[in-house]
N, C-alpha and C positions, 0 to 999 in steps of 0.2 A: 230164736230171733223174735223180739217183741213185735206185736202187731203195729203196723204203721211206721216202723223204724226205717231210717234211711241207711243205705249201705255205701261205703266207699273204700277204696283200696289205699293202704298205707304206702308212703314213699319209702323206697329202699335207699338208705343213705350209706355212702361209702365210709369205711372205718379208717379215718386218718387222724393222726394225733400230731398236733403242732408242738414243736420243741421250743423251749424257752430260749430267748436270745439274750446275749450279754449286753447290758446297757452301754451306751457310749460313755467312756470315762471322762469326767469333767475335772478340770484343774481347779484347785482351791488354794486358799491362803492358809498359813499355819494357824493353829488354834491357841498355842500357849500364851502369846502376848495378849490376844483378845480376852482370854479367860481371866488373866491377871488384872487387866484394865477394867473389865466389867465388874469383877468382884470388888476391886478397890473403890469403884464408884458407888457401891452399895454399903460401904463400911458404916458402922454405927457412929452416931454423932457423939461428940464429947459431952461430959456431964454439964458443962457450962452453956451448952447450946440450948436455945429456947425451942418450943414446939415447932415442928416444921411448918413452913408456909404452904399455901396452895401450889406455889411454883415448885417447891421441893417435892411435893406429893406427885406432881405431874412427872418430874424427872424420875422418880422411883418407878412409875409405871412404864416409862420408856426403857429404863434399864432392865426391867423384867422381860420386856419383849426382846431386848438385845441378847439377854442370856438364853432365851429360847432359841434364838437364831444360831447360837453356837452349836446346837445339836443337829443342825441341818446336814443331811447326808449329801456329800458332793456328787454322788452318782445319780440318785433318784429324786433328791430334794425333799424327801420326807424327813421325819425326825428320827434320829437314833435314840433309843430308849434303853434303860438298863435291862440286862447286864451290858455294860459298855466296855468294849475291848479296843485297844489302840495299837498303832504301830510304834516303833522305837522313837519316832519323832513326835508322837502325841496326836496323830491324826486319827479320826474315827469315821466309820461308815456304819449304816444301819445293818442289822443282822441279816435280812434277806439279801442285800447286795454283797455283804461280806462272804456269804456262802458261795458266791459266783466268782470271787476275785482270787487271784494268786499273788497280787502285790498291791501296795497302797496306791490309790488313784491320785493322791496329792503329791507324794514325794517319790513314788515309784520304788520305795523300799519294800522289804518283807512285810507282809500283812500283819504279822505279830499276834500275840495272844496275851498282851499285858492288860490287866484289869485296871480301869481308871476309877478308883473308889471315890476320889474327890468330886469328879463330875457326876457320879451317881448320886452323891449327897445333894449336889446342886439341883439335879433333875427332880429329886423328891420334893423340892420346894416350889416347883413351877407348874403352871397349867399349860398343856399343849393343845394346839388346835387340831381338829379333825383333818385327816389328810384330804378329805373331800370338801374343804372350806371353799375352794374355787368353784364348786358346784352349788354353793349356797348354804352349806352347813355352818352354823355359827357356834356350835358347841365347843367348849374348851374343858379339859379334864386333866386329872393327874395321869402320869404315865402308866400307872397300874390299871387304869380303865380304858386306855386308848385303843388297844387292839380289839377288845370286846365291843366297844362302841362302833368302830369302823366296820366290823364284820356285819353288824345289823343296821348300819346307817342307811336310812331310806333314800338319801341323796347320793349313795354310791352308784356309779354308772352301771347300767344293765349290760350284760354280755349277750351275745347271740345264743338263744336257747336251743338251737338246733343241734342235737347230739350227733356225734360221728362225723361231723364236717369240720374241715380245717378253717372255719370262719372265725376271724379275730375281731369282728365288729363289736364296738361298745357304744352306748349312747343313752339318751333319756328314755324313760318308759314310753312316752308318747311316740317315740320313733321305732319301737320294736316291731309293731305290726307292719308299717310301711317297709321296714328292712326285710322282713320275712317274705312279704308279697313281691318285693322287687328283686331280692337276691336268691330266694329259695322257691322259685315258682313251681317246682314239682310237688310241693306239699299241697295235698288236697284239703279243702275246707268244707265241712258239712254243717248245715244249719239245723238247730233244734236241740232240745235237752235230752233226747233219747235217740241214740244212733247205734250203728254197728260199725266197729273198727275192724276192717278186714285186712289181715296180714297175709300176703301171698308168699308161696314157696318157702315155708318155714323150715324145710329140710336143707336149705342152702348151707354149705359148710362155712365154718369160720364165724367170726363175730359180725352180727348184722343188726341194724336199727330200722324199725318201721315208724314213721312219724305221720301224724295227721292233726289238723286243726279242727276244733269244734267251736261254733259260735252260738251263744244263747244268752238270754238275760242281758243283752247289750254288752257282753264281755266275750273274751276269747280264751280258749284253753288249748293246751298242747297235749295230745295223746301219744305216748311213747311206749313202744315194745322193743326191748333190747334182748338179743340172744348172745349168751356168753358160753364159751367152751372152756372148761376147767382143765387144770394140768393133769388130773387123773382120767381125763377123757369124757367126763360127764358134761351134759349140756343143760343149761338153765335159762329160763325166760323170765324177764322182769317187766311188768306193765305198770305204768303210773300216769296220773293226770297232773299237769301243772297249770297254774293260773297265771295268765299274762297280766300281772298287776302286783301290787305290794303285798307284804306279809299280812297286814291287818285286814285288808279286804278279802284275802284268800280264806280267812276263817269264816266268812259269811256263806261259803259254799260247801257242799258235800258231793262226793261222786261215788258211784257204785259200778264196779267191773264184774261182769259175770260171763263165765264160760258155760255153755250148755250143749249137750250132745243131742243130735236129732234122733228120735226114735227110742229114747230111754230117759230116765229121770235123773241122770247125772247133772250135778250143778257144782260149780266152783265160784265162790263170790268173795269180793273184797270191797269194803267200804271205808272211806276216810275223807278227811279234808284235803283238798289239793294243796300242794306246796307252791309258793310263789316262785316264778322263774328267777327271782333275785337270789334264791338259795341254791339254784343249780340242780339239774336232774340227778347228777351223780351222788349228791348227798343223800337223796332218797333211796337210790339203788344200793349204796354202800351200807346204809343203816337198815336195809331190808324193809323199809317203810313203803311197801308196794305189794302188788300181787306177784307172787313168785311160784313157779312150778317147773318141773324138769321135763325132759323131752318125752318121757313115757306119758305123763299127764297131757302134754300138748297133743300127742298122737291120738289120745282117747277122744279129744274134742275136735280135732282137725277133720276136714273133709276135702278130699282130693288135694292134699298138701297145703290147704289154706286154713287159717285159723280166724274165726270170727269172735270178737269180744264185744258184748253188749255194754254200752257206756250210757249211764244215766246221771245227769247232773241236777242238783236241787239248790235253790237259793233260800237261805233261812236267816237273813239278817238285813243290815242297812249298809249301803256303800258310803265311803268317806266323801264328804263334800268336795 
C-alpha cells in the first residue's frame, strides 16, 4: 500500500439484469400512397421548363424532408434504414423494433420478409438526422454513416454507470454525479489521486461487483471490480477505471492499478487510459481492456479474504472548454 494512501471499502452491488420491454405499438397510416405522391412531387422538369425559381428550390427541400419522414418507424419513431423489409401491405419498421415484433404494428398482419428495393434506392439519396437531434445534435448524414455516428454521438444521453444494478436512469452528463449521490448512496467516494480500493469478502459465491468513486483533478472516476464465474467452474476478476465525462476528455488521464502482496515482492500492474462512462463498463470488460486475473492470483494478494487494489490517477492534458 503506497505511503499516505487513503483506504475505502467497495460497495457490494447486487447482480440484477433488466429485461428489455416491448415498446407500445403505435398506429400509423399506409405508406404506399405517400411514397407515390412524394416521388411524383420531385419528378424531373420538362425540357421546355426554365431554370427553377427560388420558390421551386424551397419546395424541393421540403419534399426531401417529406421523403425522410416516410422512413419513420411507427414504434420508436427513429428512422428505418436499409436493408428495408416490409409486410405484405408495404409497411416498414426499423430493424431493432422488427426483432421484437411478431406482427405489423400498422395493419396487424404478418410481419413479413419482403425486401423493398425501391425504398432502399430512395434512402440512398437522402440525408438522415441523428436520432439524438432532440438533444441538440444537428448532424445529418447518409444512412450508411448513421449507426456509427449515433454510437459515438457526444449528445447521446448517458446511462447510469453503476454495474450490477437494475437502474434504468438516463440523462445528461451534468446529471450523472447528482444521480449517483442521490440514488446510489452506498457507493463510497475517496478524495485524492492515489488511493486504495478495498474489495471485501472476495470469496463470496456467484457474480459480484464492487464499486467505488474517486475524486481528483476536479473530476470523478468510477472504480469497478467485477467477479465472474465461468461455465467450466473457473473464476475471474476484472478491474477497470471509468471517467465520468466524455470520450475526448478521458484521453487526458491515465490510471494505474496495482496488486501487491505484503511481505514479498509480488506485483501485478495494469496501466491504461480510462474509458468514458459513455462507452459503458461492459465494453471494457468484454474486450479484456482491463486488469484481469483468476481466483488463484486473487488469493495470492488477498489478506483475510479482502483484496486491496492501489489506484493512481494522472492528468496529462487539457480539458475541453
